[in-house]
C-alpha positions in Angstrom: -20.0 42.4 -30.8 -20.4 42.2 -27.0 -18.4 44.4 -24.9 -16.5 41.5 -23.0 -15.4 40.0 -26.2 -14.1 43.4 -27.4 -12.1 43.8 -24.2 -10.6 40.4 -24.6 -9.7 40.9 -28.1 -8.2 44.4 -27.3 -6.3 42.9 -24.4 -4.8 40.2 -26.9 -3.7 42.9 -29.2 -2.1 44.9 -26.4 -4.5 47.8 -26.5 -6.0 47.2 -22.9 -3.8 45.7 -20.1 -5.0 42.9 -17.8 -5.3 45.3 -14.9 -7.8 47.3 -17.0 -10.0 44.1 -17.5 -9.6 42.8 -13.9 -8.5 45.5 -11.3 -9.2 43.3 -8.3 -6.6 40.7 -9.4 -3.8 43.5 -9.7 -4.3 45.0 -6.3 -1.2 44.9 -4.0 -2.9 42.4 -1.8 -3.8 40.1 -4.7 -0.4 40.3 -6.1 1.1 39.4 -2.9 -1.3 36.6 -2.2 -0.6 35.1 -5.7 3.1 35.4 -5.2 3.1 33.6 -1.9 0.7 31.0 -3.2 3.1 30.4 -6.2 6.1 30.1 -3.9 4.3 27.6 -1.7 3.3 25.6 -4.6 6.9 25.5 -6.0 8.2 24.4 -2.5 5.5 21.7 -2.1 6.3 20.4 -5.5 10.0 20.2 -4.9 9.3 18.5 -1.5 7.1 16.0 -3.2 9.7 15.2 -5.8 12.3 14.7 -3.2 10.0 12.3 -1.3 9.2 10.3 -4.4 12.9 10.1 -5.2 13.4 8.6 -1.8 10.7 6.2 -1.9 12.0 5.1 -5.6 15.4 4.4 -4.0 14.0 2.5 -1.1 11.8 0.4 -3.4 14.6 -0.4 -5.7 16.8 -1.3 -2.6 14.0 -3.7 -1.3 13.3 -5.2 -4.7 16.9 -6.2 -5.0 16.3 -8.7 -2.1 13.4 -10.3 -4.1 9.7 -9.6 -3.8 8.2 -9.5 -0.4 4.6 -11.0 -0.5 3.7 -10.5 3.1 5.3 -10.4 6.5 2.9 -11.3 9.3 3.4 -12.0 12.9 0.7 -14.3 14.2 0.5 -15.6 17.7 0.9 -19.5 17.9 -2.0 -21.5 19.2 -1.8 -24.7 21.2 -5.1 -26.7 21.0 -3.5 -29.5 23.0 -4.0 -32.0 20.1 -2.1 -35.3 20.6 0.7 -36.0 18.1 -1.0 -39.5 17.1 -4.0 -37.8 16.0 -2.0 -35.3 13.9 0.1 -38.3 12.5 -3.1 -40.2 11.8 -4.6 -37.3 9.8 -1.3 -36.8 7.9 -1.2 -40.5 7.1 -4.8 -41.4 6.5 -6.7 -38.2 6.3 -9.5 -37.2 8.7 -11.8 -40.1 9.6 -14.9 -40.1 7.4 -17.4 -40.9 10.1 -15.6 -38.9 12.8 -14.1 -41.8 14.6 -10.4 -42.7 14.5 -9.6 -46.3 13.9 -8.3 -47.5 17.3 -6.0 -50.1 15.8 -4.3 -47.4 13.7 -4.0 -45.0 16.5 -2.5 -47.7 18.7 0.1 -48.5 16.0 1.0 -44.8 15.6 1.3 -44.4 19.4 3.8 -47.3 19.5 5.7 -46.1 16.5 6.0 -42.7 18.1 7.2 -44.2 21.3 9.9 -46.4 19.6 10.9 -44.2 16.8 9.8 -46.5 14.3 7.2 -46.5 11.5 7.0 -44.8 8.2 7.2 -41.3 9.9 
């Protein structure tokens, strides 16, 4: 049987200690390093748990108000489109040939001035 297997089996049986198998891991500096590392890992784990708990509480509070799909603040643009053209497109759709019907536009203008019409 190879020597490393014998040592591992002996270590499991309590015959050889871990310091006999891996002396570099059991030096004072190594023990201090692993102790410090272990303490830092525990501290980080506790900190992450607290952060996730806070996020969970915040998410629950936000979801009580209903889902938020998106909140966007966009600048408004004024392209200088006259109201009669917007109304024409709302009523009749965009002109197929790219030309607005002048009779319909005039009627929309009059209706906008007088407050009458279907809109």
